[in-house]
PASEBA-1860 file (N, C-alpha, C; in nm, 3 decimals):
! residues 299
1> XXXXXXXX> -1.599/0.217/-1.670/-1.564/0.106/-1.523/-1.608/0.143/-1.412 ~ -1.604/0.084/-1.305/-1.601/0.134/-1.184/-1.522/-0.001/-1.111 ~ -1.451/0.030/-1.024/-1.363/-0.054/-0.949/-1.486/-0.124/-0.856 ~ -1.534/-0.260/-0.839/-1.620/-0.273/-0.768/-1.584/-0.387/-0.655 ~ -1.661/-0.468/-0.591/-1.561/-0.541/-0.462/-1.587/-0.660/-0.507 ~ -1.486/-0.736/-0.520/-1.461/-0.898/-0.490/-1.326/-0.922/-0.375 ~ -1.309/-1.040/-0.372/-1.205/-1.089/-0.318/-1.072/-1.037/-0.412 ~ -0.992/-0.957/-0.351/-0.848/-0.916/-0.425/-0.801/-1.067/-0.465
9> XXXXXXXX> -0.751/-1.059/-0.613/-0.680/-1.147/-0.651/-0.536/-1.099/-0.741 ~ -0.447/-1.157/-0.804/-0.381/-1.123/-0.914/-0.449/-1.076/-1.018 ~ -0.518/-1.200/-1.094/-0.587/-1.155/-1.172/-0.680/-1.076/-1.220 ~ -0.730/-1.042/-1.103/-0.870/-0.886/-1.099/-0.777/-0.790/-1.130 ~ -0.692/-0.765/-1.058/-0.567/-0.651/-1.087/-0.509/-0.655/-1.166 ~ -0.501/-0.758/-1.298/-0.422/-0.759/-1.382/-0.564/-0.713/-1.485 ~ -0.707/-0.712/-1.467/-0.802/-0.688/-1.528/-0.820/-0.555/-1.538 ~ -0.804/-0.518/-1.404/-0.847/-0.356/-1.384/-0.698/-0.228/-1.456
17> XXXXXXXX> -0.611/-0.283/-1.423/-0.488/-0.244/-1.525/-0.525/-0.237/-1.650 ~ -0.582/-0.328/-1.709/-0.598/-0.344/-1.837/-0.724/-0.239/-1.906 ~ -0.837/-0.257/-1.805/-0.940/-0.161/-1.815/-0.902/-0.030/-1.798 ~ -0.861/0.005/-1.706/-0.789/0.158/-1.719/-0.733/0.185/-1.763 ~ -0.626/0.134/-1.817/-0.530/0.181/-1.936/-0.641/0.228/-2.132 ~ -0.706/0.113/-2.098/-0.800/0.105/-2.210/-0.882/0.230/-2.220 ~ -0.966/0.268/-2.114/-1.025/0.369/-2.093/-0.981/0.507/-2.113 ~ -0.866/0.509/-2.036/-0.783/0.645/-1.973/-0.652/0.631/-2.021
25> XXXXXXXX> -0.669/0.667/-2.168/-0.520/0.696/-2.192/-0.415/0.763/-2.174 ~ -0.451/0.841/-2.142/-0.346/0.952/-2.048/-0.268/0.891/-1.893 ~ -0.374/0.786/-1.868/-0.296/0.689/-1.727/-0.195/0.612/-1.767 ~ -0.092/0.631/-1.703/0.018/0.520/-1.696/0.054/0.367/-1.590 ~ 0.069/0.292/-1.646/0.068/0.169/-1.581/0.205/0.095/-1.590 ~ 0.298/0.058/-1.514/0.408/0.020/-1.506/0.450/-0.107/-1.424 ~ 0.538/-0.188/-1.471/0.588/-0.257/-1.383/0.694/-0.230/-1.305 ~ 0.697/-0.232/-1.171/0.816/-0.212/-1.064/0.906/-0.294/-1.085
33> XXXXXXXX> 0.852/-0.423/-1.099/0.950/-0.561/-1.080/0.862/-0.692/-1.042 ~ 0.937/-0.777/-1.052/0.817/-0.908/-1.000/0.879/-0.975/-0.887 ~ 0.777/-1.077/-0.835/0.814/-1.167/-0.717/0.869/-1.268/-0.777 ~ 0.891/-1.339/-0.686/0.994/-1.457/-0.692/0.914/-1.556/-0.766 ~ 0.744/-1.568/-0.764/0.693/-1.616/-0.850/0.641/-1.522/-1.003 ~ 0.695/-1.466/-1.034/0.703/-1.399/-1.141/0.603/-1.302/-1.163 ~ 0.501/-1.289/-1.073/0.382/-1.194/-1.052/0.446/-1.028/-1.025 ~ 0.378/-0.957/-1.156/0.430/-0.836/-1.160/0.377/-0.720/-1.047
41> XXXXXXXX> 0.439/-0.652/-1.007/0.421/-0.529/-0.912/0.349/-0.421/-1.001 ~ 0.249/-0.420/-1.013/0.207/-0.245/-1.053/0.256/-0.121/-1.061 ~ 0.266/-0.015/-1.063/0.233/0.107/-1.066/0.163/0.184/-1.165 ~ 0.068/0.253/-1.068/-0.055/0.327/-1.161/0.004/0.492/-1.187 ~ -0.012/0.582/-1.247/-0.019/0.672/-1.254/-0.098/0.787/-1.306 ~ -0.082/0.906/-1.306/-0.158/1.000/-1.359/-0.146/1.168/-1.307 ~ -0.129/1.233/-1.411/-0.120/1.388/-1.345/0.019/1.446/-1.409 ~ 0.052/1.565/-1.368/0.172/1.637/-1.421/0.304/1.574/-1.391
49> XXXXXXXX> 0.365/1.484/-1.491/0.486/1.441/-1.482/0.615/1.516/-1.411 ~ 0.571/1.655/-1.471/0.692/1.753/-1.413/0.653/1.807/-1.318 ~ 0.567/1.782/-1.263/0.536/1.859/-1.091/0.551/1.746/-0.997 ~ 0.544/1.773/-0.857/0.569/1.736/-0.751/0.450/1.591/-0.739 ~ 0.502/1.494/-0.705/0.484/1.350/-0.693/0.434/1.320/-0.542 ~ 0.305/1.236/-0.544/0.305/1.168/-0.385/0.245/1.042/-0.413 ~ 0.268/0.971/-0.348/0.321/0.799/-0.361/0.194/0.743/-0.236 ~ 0.141/0.675/-0.291/0.032/0.575/-0.230/0.080/0.428/-0.255
57> XXXXXXXX> 0.058/0.366/-0.145/0.111/0.224/-0.139/0.018/0.130/-0.067 ~ 0.002/0.029/-0.115/-0.086/-0.096/-0.003/-0.061/-0.214/-0.076 ~ -0.104/-0.359/0.030/-0.092/-0.420/-0.051/0.048/-0.524/0.032 ~ 0.128/-0.444/0.122/0.218/-0.506/0.157/0.227/-0.649/0.208 ~ 0.098/-0.658/0.316/0.004/-0.777/0.371/-0.071/-0.798/0.258 ~ -0.100/-0.953/0.320/-0.219/-1.039/0.203/-0.313/-1.018/0.288 ~ -0.341/-0.945/0.409/-0.449/-0.887/0.482/-0.491/-0.754/0.452 ~ -0.476/-0.699/0.324/-0.447/-0.557/0.313/-0.525/-0.574/0.142
65> XXXXXXXX> -0.606/-0.666/0.109/-0.644/-0.682/-0.026/-0.755/-0.564/-0.043 ~ -0.851/-0.528/0.082/-0.928/-0.422/0.037/-0.882/-0.309/0.052 ~ -0.767/-0.292/0.109/-0.710/-0.118/0.102/-0.663/-0.116/-0.049 ~ -0.599/-0.228/-0.099/-0.558/-0.253/-0.235/-0.693/-0.190/-0.360 ~ -0.799/-0.274/-0.336/-0.899/-0.198/-0.354/-0.932/-0.102/-0.372 ~ -0.944/-0.042/-0.264/-0.970/0.121/-0.244/-0.872/0.229/-0.336 ~ -0.713/0.187/-0.336/-0.640/0.270/-0.423/-0.714/0.253/-0.545 ~ -0.715/0.133/-0.605/-0.758/0.115/-0.759/-0.901/0.229/-0.790
73> XXXXXXXX> -0.978/0.197/-0.704/-1.067/0.272/-0.689/-1.069/0.416/-0.713 ~ -0.978/0.486/-0.625/-0.904/0.609/-0.589/-0.863/0.645/-0.724 ~ -0.781/0.528/-0.807/-0.710/0.606/-0.893/-0.803/0.611/-1.022 ~ -0.897/0.548/-1.041/-1.007/0.553/-1.114/-1.108/0.689/-1.141 ~ -1.140/0.672/-1.015/-1.212/0.840/-0.971/-1.133/0.932/-1.041 ~ -0.989/0.936/-0.975/-0.908/1.051/-1.018/-0.913/1.066/-1.206 ~ -0.929/0.942/-1.246/-0.883/0.941/-1.426/-1.035/1.018/-1.445 ~ -1.148/0.924/-1.403/-1.253/0.968/-1.462/-1.313/1.114/-1.418
81> XXXXXXXX> -1.244/1.203/-1.304/-1.249/1.336/-1.301/-1.174/1.438/-1.362 ~ -1.065/1.359/-1.407/-0.949/1.446/-1.494/-1.036/1.441/-1.629 ~ -1.060/1.332/-1.658/-1.116/1.320/-1.820/-1.216/1.421/-1.809 ~ -1.349/1.430/-1.722/-1.451/1.477/-1.779/-1.461/1.619/-1.711 ~ -1.352/1.681/-1.672/-1.305/1.794/-1.608/-1.432/1.775/-1.489 ~ -1.433/1.680/-1.376/-1.557/1.664/-1.299/-1.493/1.710/-1.170 ~ -1.547/1.606/-1.050/-1.521/1.628/-0.896/-1.525/1.534/-0.848 ~ -1.452/1.504/-0.728/-1.481/1.407/-0.608/-1.444/1.466/-0.511
89> XXXXXXXX> -1.510/1.443/-0.407/-1.577/1.512/-0.280/-1.609/1.674/-0.301 ~ -1.642/1.707/-0.395/-1.667/1.829/-0.459/-1.563/1.916/-0.506 ~ -1.450/1.877/-0.526/-1.321/1.909/-0.557/-1.267/1.911/-0.755 ~ -1.227/1.983/-0.804/-1.260/1.976/-0.915/-1.062/1.980/-0.948 ~ -1.073/1.818/-1.006/-0.951/1.749/-0.981/-0.863/1.820/-1.072 ~ -0.894/1.864/-1.197/-0.798/1.893/-1.307/-0.770/2.039/-1.275 ~ -0.826/2.074/-1.217/-0.749/2.219/-1.154/-0.654/2.191/-0.997 ~ -0.719/2.160/-0.899/-0.675/2.099/-0.792/-0.549/2.029/-0.798
97> XXXXXXXX> -0.518/1.950/-0.891/-0.432/1.839/-0.897/-0.291/1.882/-1.027 ~ -0.320/2.019/-1.061/-0.227/2.104/-1.152/-0.125/2.100/-1.090 ~ -0.004/2.051/-1.140/0.108/2.033/-1.087/0.136/1.960/-0.995 ~ 0.088/1.863/-0.968/0.102/1.686/-0.934/0.077/1.583/-0.984 ~ 0.160/1.503/-0.942/0.108/1.345/-1.033/0.080/1.254/-0.926 ~ 0.019/1.151/-0.923/-0.045/1.072/-0.816/0.036/0.938/-0.851 ~ 0.098/0.886/-0.786/0.189/0.762/-0.802/0.184/0.657/-0.724 ~ 0.051/0.506/-0.767/0.004/0.452/-0.667/0.047/0.315/-0.671
105> XXXXXXXX> 0.120/0.232/-0.597/0.112/0.101/-0.600/0.006/0.000/-0.533 ~ -0.050/-0.054/-0.571/-0.209/-0.090/-0.517/-0.154/-0.181/-0.437 ~ -0.075/-0.311/-0.480/-0.029/-0.425/-0.438/0.061/-0.471/-0.467 ~ 0.182/-0.409/-0.351/0.325/-0.435/-0.342/0.347/-0.581/-0.327 ~ 0.307/-0.685/-0.253/0.286/-0.809/-0.227/0.184/-0.893/-0.323 ~ 0.198/-0.925/-0.441/0.032/-0.960/-0.525/0.070/-1.143/-0.475 ~ 0.189/-1.206/-0.449/0.227/-1.340/-0.419/0.113/-1.382/-0.316 ~ 0.058/-1.284/-0.216/-0.024/-1.329/-0.068/-0.130/-1.361/-0.117
113> XXXXXXXX> -0.218/-1.246/-0.144/-0.352/-1.286/-0.236/-0.380/-1.435/-0.269 ~ -0.259/-1.450/-0.380/-0.312/-1.620/-0.430/-0.265/-1.713/-0.354 ~ -0.176/-1.708/-0.289/-0.139/-1.772/-0.141/-0.271/-1.827/-0.053 ~ -0.324/-1.694/-0.070/-0.452/-1.736/0.013/-0.561/-1.792/-0.053 ~ -0.592/-1.766/-0.192/-0.672/-1.819/-0.227/-0.672/-1.949/-0.301 ~ -0.540/-1.984/-0.293/-0.493/-2.137/-0.348/-0.433/-2.210/-0.285 ~ -0.340/-2.196/-0.165/-0.284/-2.254/-0.114/-0.141/-2.254/-0.147 ~ -0.071/-2.348/-0.119/0.081/-2.332/-0.183/0.087/-2.322/-0.296
121> XXXXXXXX> 0.001/-2.397/-0.384/-0.001/-2.360/-0.522/0.012/-2.220/-0.543 ~ -0.064/-2.140/-0.490/-0.022/-2.004/-0.532/0.113/-1.928/-0.527 ~ 0.189/-1.994/-0.480/0.299/-1.969/-0.474/0.399/-1.992/-0.570 ~ 0.368/-2.040/-0.655/0.451/-2.118/-0.784/0.545/-2.229/-0.747 ~ 0.685/-2.197/-0.819/0.754/-2.276/-0.779/0.840/-2.257/-0.635 ~ 0.777/-2.164/-0.552/0.765/-2.183/-0.425/0.667/-2.276/-0.313 ~ 0.616/-2.329/-0.425/0.499/-2.393/-0.321/0.528/-2.513/-0.187 ~ 0.672/-2.579/-0.217/0.707/-2.642/-0.141/0.773/-2.549/-0.010
129> XXXXXXXX> 0.846/-2.454/-0.030/0.830/-2.344/0.099/0.739/-2.330/0.179 ~ 0.599/-2.286/0.141/0.472/-2.293/0.162/0.435/-2.345/0.252 ~ 0.436/-2.508/0.178/0.371/-2.580/0.261/0.429/-2.649/0.376 ~ 0.613/-2.577/0.364/0.687/-2.653/0.510/0.626/-2.522/0.638 ~ 0.593/-2.420/0.586/0.508/-2.317/0.678/0.471/-2.391/0.799 ~ 0.389/-2.501/0.770/0.308/-2.591/0.854/0.171/-2.515/0.881 ~ 0.141/-2.449/0.814/-0.003/-2.378/0.787/-0.146/-2.451/0.750 ~ -0.236/-2.478/0.838/-0.320/-2.560/0.778/-0.429/-2.456/0.710
137> XXXXXXXX> -0.468/-2.346/0.748/-0.536/-2.272/0.703/-0.503/-2.101/0.664 ~ -0.481/-2.122/0.494/-0.381/-2.021/0.424/-0.468/-1.939/0.412 ~ -0.581/-1.913/0.439/-0.667/-1.784/0.381/-0.620/-1.671/0.532 ~ -0.523/-1.693/0.596/-0.491/-1.580/0.654/-0.345/-1.569/0.650 ~ -0.314/-1.585/0.541/-0.173/-1.594/0.489/-0.122/-1.446/0.482 ~ 0.009/-1.398/0.510/0.035/-1.243/0.541/0.147/-1.194/0.464 ~ 0.232/-1.295/0.418/0.384/-1.305/0.417/0.393/-1.323/0.263 ~ 0.512/-1.288/0.160/0.507/-1.332/0.038/0.574/-1.502/0.014
145> XXXXXXXX> 0.543/-1.542/-0.104/0.622/-1.659/-0.150/0.712/-1.748/-0.043 ~ 0.816/-1.661/-0.015/0.935/-1.697/0.054/0.923/-1.659/0.253 ~ 0.810/-1.619/0.240/0.777/-1.670/0.384/0.780/-1.507/0.477 ~ 0.807/-1.460/0.391/0.845/-1.285/0.455/0.743/-1.204/0.466 ~ 0.765/-1.090/0.574/0.636/-1.024/0.600/0.704/-0.870/0.563 ~ 0.652/-0.875/0.381/0.715/-0.777/0.396/0.728/-0.607/0.435 ~ 0.595/-0.604/0.498/0.570/-0.462/0.556/0.675/-0.471/0.683 ~ 0.761/-0.553/0.729/0.924/-0.505/0.812/1.061/-0.564/0.762
153> XXXXXXXX> 1.019/-0.513/0.630/1.189/-0.594/0.512/1.259/-0.484/0.467 ~ 1.201/-0.349/0.521/1.233/-0.244/0.498/1.404/-0.199/0.584 ~ 1.489/-0.112/0.549/1.606/-0.090/0.609/1.610/0.043/0.715 ~ 1.497/0.004/0.821/1.487/0.083/0.936/1.468/-0.021/1.061 ~ 1.571/-0.013/1.129/1.568/-0.076/1.263/1.533/-0.224/1.265 ~ 1.538/-0.295/1.091/1.557/-0.428/1.055/1.603/-0.536/1.171 ~ 1.528/-0.591/1.204/1.512/-0.706/1.340/1.465/-0.866/1.223 ~ 1.512/-1.013/1.227/1.467/-1.111/1.161/1.310/-1.137/1.218
161> XXXXXXXX> 1.296/-1.110/1.335/1.178/-1.195/1.398/1.170/-1.068/1.514 ~ 1.101/-0.948/1.437/1.069/-0.819/1.569/0.969/-0.911/1.660 ~ 0.864/-0.988/1.643/0.765/-1.022/1.707/0.790/-1.136/1.821 ~ 0.830/-1.233/1.802/0.893/-1.348/1.794/1.007/-1.422/1.794 ~ 1.015/-1.520/1.857/1.164/-1.558/1.851/1.180/-1.670/1.764 ~ 1.335/-1.702/1.703/1.335/-1.758/1.592/1.350/-1.919/1.540 ~ 1.286/-1.981/1.689/1.203/-2.079/1.716/1.079/-2.083/1.621 ~ 1.009/-2.021/1.604/0.881/-2.060/1.571/0.898/-2.067/1.416
169> XXXXXXXX> 0.814/-2.124/1.337/0.798/-2.144/1.209/0.702/-2.148/1.110 ~ 0.564/-2.140/1.170/0.458/-2.116/1.082/0.436/-1.982/1.052 ~ 0.410/-1.924/0.907/0.364/-1.785/0.905/0.240/-1.753/1.042 ~ 0.164/-1.842/1.060/0.027/-1.765/1.142/0.130/-1.748/1.282 ~ 0.230/-1.805/1.310/0.275/-1.795/1.467/0.378/-1.696/1.498 ~ 0.432/-1.664/1.373/0.566/-1.569/1.370/0.542/-1.453/1.240 ~ 0.620/-1.343/1.294/0.642/-1.238/1.199/0.818/-1.270/1.124 ~ 0.838/-1.319/1.044/0.939/-1.320/1.021/0.994/-1.233/0.888
177> XXXXXXXX> 1.083/-1.115/0.909/1.124/-1.005/0.853/1.239/-1.008/0.726 ~ 1.260/-1.107/0.718/1.396/-1.117/0.626/1.495/-1.143/0.687 ~ 1.598/-1.236/0.631/1.722/-1.250/0.679/1.797/-1.103/0.669 ~ 1.739/-1.019/0.591/1.848/-0.874/0.605/1.745/-0.768/0.539 ~ 1.749/-0.620/0.574/1.625/-0.546/0.532/1.673/-0.561/0.364 ~ 1.526/-0.550/0.268/1.551/-0.531/0.127/1.610/-0.675/0.077 ~ 1.618/-0.744/0.159/1.602/-0.902/0.091/1.513/-0.965/-0.015 ~ 1.339/-0.867/-0.025/1.291/-0.920/-0.108/1.275/-0.873/-0.223
185> XXXXXXXX> 1.222/-0.929/-0.329/1.197/-0.849/-0.492/1.080/-0.787/-0.439 ~ 0.970/-0.781/-0.386/0.857/-0.674/-0.345/0.951/-0.511/-0.286 ~ 1.044/-0.558/-0.186/1.058/-0.432/-0.081/1.181/-0.331/-0.182 ~ 1.229/-0.425/-0.266/1.355/-0.383/-0.351/1.314/-0.289/-0.454 ~ 1.171/-0.353/-0.549/1.130/-0.296/-0.631/1.065/-0.160/-0.550 ~ 0.987/-0.107/-0.469/0.966/0.006/-0.424/1.098/0.074/-0.389 ~ 1.179/0.022/-0.332/1.323/0.121/-0.298/1.350/0.185/-0.427 ~ 1.347/0.110/-0.524/1.415/0.172/-0.620/1.327/0.290/-0.699
193> XXXXXXXX> 1.171/0.250/-0.688/1.107/0.368/-0.743/1.091/0.512/-0.641 ~ 1.134/0.462/-0.523/1.135/0.604/-0.431/1.270/0.680/-0.392 ~ 1.378/0.624/-0.451/1.534/0.647/-0.444/1.508/0.715/-0.620 ~ 1.429/0.704/-0.683/1.438/0.735/-0.841/1.362/0.873/-0.837 ~ 1.245/0.883/-0.783/1.125/1.000/-0.773/1.149/1.063/-0.623 ~ 1.169/1.175/-0.628/1.167/1.297/-0.539/0.983/1.291/-0.471 ~ 0.942/1.222/-0.391/0.846/1.213/-0.361/0.811/1.348/-0.266 ~ 0.641/1.427/-0.270/0.678/1.491/-0.182/0.626/1.457/-0.045
201> XXXXXXXX> 0.560/1.358/-0.051/0.550/1.277/0.080/0.498/1.131/0.018 ~ 0.463/1.022/0.139/0.422/0.872/0.116/0.317/0.860/0.168 ~ 0.201/0.783/0.120/0.069/0.723/0.215/0.047/0.565/0.202 ~ 0.092/0.504/0.304/0.103/0.366/0.317/-0.071/0.315/0.366 ~ -0.143/0.263/0.301/-0.244/0.226/0.343/-0.278/0.064/0.388 ~ -0.260/0.066/0.558/-0.233/-0.095/0.555/-0.318/-0.088/0.727 ~ -0.360/-0.214/0.736/-0.400/-0.271/0.881/-0.549/-0.228/0.928 ~ -0.591/-0.228/1.038/-0.724/-0.206/1.045/-0.703/-0.078/1.194
209> XXXXXXXX> -0.834/-0.050/1.226/-0.841/0.022/1.370/-0.855/0.188/1.342 ~ -0.895/0.212/1.167/-0.913/0.374/1.190/-0.815/0.462/1.269 ~ -0.690/0.420/1.229/-0.591/0.507/1.284/-0.456/0.569/1.180 ~ -0.411/0.672/1.257/-0.301/0.744/1.135/-0.183/0.743/1.213 ~ -0.067/0.724/1.161/0.065/0.750/1.177/0.119/0.817/1.097 ~ 0.233/0.904/1.161/0.310/1.000/1.094/0.464/0.972/1.145 ~ 0.541/0.929/1.007/0.691/0.942/1.036/0.757/1.071/0.988 ~ 0.831/1.100/1.056/0.898/1.250/1.054/1.046/1.239/0.952
217> XXXXXXXX> 1.101/1.273/0.877/1.222/1.303/0.825/1.306/1.358/0.950 ~ 1.435/1.356/0.938/1.502/1.440/1.029/1.529/1.598/0.974 ~ 1.507/1.633/0.807/1.540/1.769/0.766/1.417/1.862/0.897 ~ 1.474/1.926/0.969/1.444/2.035/1.016/1.323/2.130/0.956 ~ 1.335/2.120/0.805/1.223/2.204/0.732/1.111/2.113/0.717 ~ 1.112/2.028/0.710/0.984/1.948/0.747/0.913/1.896/0.849 ~ 1.002/1.933/0.993/0.970/1.854/1.096/0.817/1.945/1.136 ~ 0.783/2.047/1.122/0.668/2.109/1.173/0.529/2.072/1.083
225> XXXXXXXX> 0.589/2.042/0.929/0.453/2.040/0.859/0.397/1.875/0.907 ~ 0.462/1.794/0.979/0.366/1.635/0.960/0.308/1.632/1.082 ~ 0.341/1.730/1.255/0.213/1.669/1.292/0.061/1.748/1.207 ~ 0.080/1.906/1.207/-0.035/1.936/1.085/-0.098/1.867/1.001 ~ 0.003/1.805/0.904/-0.086/1.703/0.807/-0.124/1.576/0.887 ~ -0.082/1.538/0.976/-0.139/1.383/1.055/-0.284/1.460/1.077 ~ -0.257/1.569/1.158/-0.384/1.611/1.241/-0.494/1.616/1.117 ~ -0.476/1.687/1.035/-0.544/1.739/0.901/-0.640/1.594/0.821
233> XXXXXXXX> -0.533/1.482/0.799/-0.552/1.362/0.817/-0.662/1.299/0.896 ~ -0.605/1.299/0.983/-0.689/1.222/1.149/-0.819/1.316/1.097 ~ -0.867/1.408/1.161/-0.983/1.505/1.118/-1.054/1.440/0.997 ~ -0.996/1.455/0.922/-1.074/1.421/0.763/-1.159/1.277/0.763 ~ -1.040/1.187/0.799/-1.115/1.070/0.836/-1.155/1.028/0.935 ~ -1.213/1.082/1.075/-1.237/1.056/1.187/-1.146/0.945/1.270 ~ -1.010/0.932/1.236/-0.891/0.877/1.274/-0.881/0.931/1.401 ~ -0.775/0.816/1.492/-0.713/0.837/1.600/-0.529/0.847/1.558
241> XXXXXXXX> -0.483/0.959/1.604/-0.391/1.012/1.569/-0.264/0.916/1.686 ~ -0.177/0.814/1.595/-0.109/0.750/1.689/0.021/0.727/1.669 ~ 0.120/0.670/1.768/0.235/0.670/1.732/0.291/0.523/1.711 ~ 0.402/0.511/1.600/0.423/0.350/1.607/0.581/0.344/1.720 ~ 0.558/0.260/1.774/0.698/0.217/1.830/0.739/0.083/1.812 ~ 0.869/0.094/1.837/0.890/-0.095/1.825/0.826/-0.176/1.938 ~ 0.809/-0.293/1.837/0.855/-0.360/1.746/0.756/-0.315/1.613 ~ 0.669/-0.291/1.634/0.584/-0.229/1.510/0.623/-0.203/1.444
249> XXXXXXXX> 0.751/-0.072/1.493/0.815/0.026/1.367/0.931/-0.038/1.283 ~ 0.973/-0.155/1.357/1.084/-0.219/1.287/1.068/-0.274/1.146 ~ 1.131/-0.204/1.081/1.129/-0.287/0.909/1.031/-0.215/0.855 ~ 0.989/-0.095/0.911/0.844/-0.002/0.886/0.895/0.036/0.734 ~ 0.791/0.093/0.666/0.798/0.114/0.531/0.792/0.266/0.558 ~ 0.686/0.369/0.596/0.687/0.473/0.626/0.813/0.522/0.743 ~ 0.883/0.468/0.806/0.954/0.478/0.910/1.117/0.518/0.784 ~ 1.127/0.419/0.697/1.227/0.405/0.663/1.228/0.492/0.529
257> XXXXXXXX> 1.096/0.551/0.431/1.068/0.648/0.373/1.134/0.768/0.414 ~ 1.082/0.806/0.562/1.116/0.951/0.626/1.230/0.959/0.624 ~ 1.365/0.820/0.670/1.481/0.838/0.727/1.583/0.830/0.575 ~ 1.518/0.741/0.465/1.622/0.751/0.387/1.572/0.863/0.254 ~ 1.457/0.878/0.196/1.406/0.976/0.116/1.397/1.129/0.150 ~ 1.405/1.135/0.325/1.356/1.304/0.367/1.235/1.346/0.326 ~ 1.136/1.269/0.374/1.038/1.325/0.337/0.879/1.285/0.434 ~ 0.788/1.355/0.426/0.699/1.277/0.567/0.693/1.129/0.504
265> XXXXXXXX> 0.582/1.081/0.592/0.512/0.977/0.524/0.406/0.946/0.648 ~ 0.318/0.863/0.565/0.168/0.871/0.674/0.157/0.698/0.678 ~ 0.090/0.628/0.782/0.028/0.526/0.735/-0.127/0.571/0.813 ~ -0.172/0.486/0.702/-0.351/0.469/0.733/-0.430/0.356/0.754 ~ -0.455/0.340/0.883/-0.562/0.219/0.882/-0.662/0.237/0.878 ~ -0.721/0.297/0.755/-0.868/0.297/0.710/-0.982/0.206/0.747 ~ -0.997/0.108/0.759/-1.040/-0.006/0.773/-1.057/0.018/0.951 ~ -1.138/0.029/1.008/-1.197/0.094/1.165/-1.230/-0.078/1.201
273> XXXXXXXX> -1.281/-0.181/1.173/-1.300/-0.309/1.219/-1.298/-0.426/1.103 ~ -1.403/-0.497/1.132/-1.404/-0.617/1.058/-1.368/-0.542/0.894 ~ -1.310/-0.623/0.799/-1.320/-0.575/0.661/-1.424/-0.669/0.574 ~ -1.475/-0.503/0.512/-1.595/-0.542/0.424/-1.618/-0.662/0.323 ~ -1.728/-0.760/0.349/-1.729/-0.841/0.246/-1.838/-0.830/0.147 ~ -1.896/-0.729/0.130/-2.041/-0.702/0.045/-1.978/-0.566/-0.017 ~ -2.068/-0.534/-0.163/-2.059/-0.443/-0.233/-2.078/-0.310/-0.136 ~ -2.162/-0.376/-0.050/-2.258/-0.244/-0.019/-2.149/-0.200/0.131
281> XXXXXXXX> -2.082/-0.268/0.160/-1.995/-0.259/0.269/-1.866/-0.194/0.242 ~ -1.808/-0.246/0.125/-1.684/-0.181/0.044/-1.736/-0.054/-0.024 ~ -1.847/0.028/-0.053/-1.920/0.153/-0.090/-1.924/0.204/0.019 ~ -1.954/0.152/0.140/-1.969/0.267/0.292/-1.802/0.258/0.335 ~ -1.740/0.207/0.301/-1.595/0.219/0.351/-1.502/0.315/0.268 ~ -1.556/0.286/0.110/-1.514/0.410/-0.012/-1.570/0.548/0.066 ~ -1.675/0.536/0.062/-1.750/0.702/0.149/-1.652/0.738/0.239 ~ -1.610/0.658/0.311/-1.555/0.727/0.459/-1.395/0.747/0.424
289> XXXXXXXX> -1.357/0.682/0.316/-1.191/0.743/0.280/-1.176/0.797/0.184 ~ -1.286/0.849/0.073/-1.202/0.930/-0.040/-1.192/1.062/-0.005 ~ -1.230/1.114/0.115/-1.165/1.258/0.126/-1.067/1.282/0.197 ~ -1.049/1.161/0.302/-0.879/1.167/0.355/-0.787/1.099/0.220 ~ -0.803/1.005/0.118/-0.719/0.958/-0.025/-0.702/1.111/-0.072 ~ -0.827/1.177/-0.129/-0.791/1.298/-0.171/-0.682/1.409/-0.115 ~ -0.705/1.447/0.010/-0.636/1.518/0.078/-0.532/1.518/0.080 ~ -0.447/1.348/0.082/-0.362/1.282/0.114/-0.251/1.352/-0.046
297> XXX> -0.355/1.326/-0.124/-0.320/1.397/-0.289/-0.264/1.504/-0.306 ~ -0.351/1.583/-0.247/-0.331/1.763/-0.216/-0.232/1.830/-0.167 ~ -0.228/1.771/-0.005/-0.151/1.823/0.080/-0.012/1.872/0.040
END
């Protein structure tokens, strides 16, 4: 199999998980939790379960469909190289990832792609709530089925409306981060995973612009590592090093991960401008991104 380009949907994600399990029996696919619309939040893992773990996450926003596909392809290439003692970017993965486990949550917010595709009906029993958002064009929907933007729902300087006033009502006009931190099933599922697994570091694929954001934990032992790791990732992807400040950092997953888990976290905005819309464009993006993803797993 090979993860090919098509608009990211929940049925496609289920199909990819089934194909991966069928072809690579050593791979693991688990369900971290379910959304309010009962869609599964999948986690994929491969490698040495007794070794250090690295976390990759995407799909917090409905705009992250291509990033979710990149993580599915990355996982598939890891499995293929491991099964055949092959290489990725010229690196022998079976040897290089010895003592390391890769855990990937490709799409934390699977309701958002379905709302983009089917409008309010994509929210299931929450269709009425989505309809009341007053949005005419659901193709740009980013929130979950309850209208909450998951990328700002974590317990780091959380505020319900980091960008607009509480008077704004539509998903297109406001960023609603939820009534409280970790109020959403999606956020809770990822928080449970992070608190139960001592991850070496976390990687979030989110947004556009070709940038790298680093989040430094309080521990002095790791403070010096983050700038160097960020520079390595930026050089590998030819990205711009950036700093995330309020309101963008409010409720941010990498900032929460660093503070709560005491480990470094990095946000990669791998898509430089417009998202790919064809197989050739997606393949080109993969060629640009595969090295930085591999380095993220090996650092």
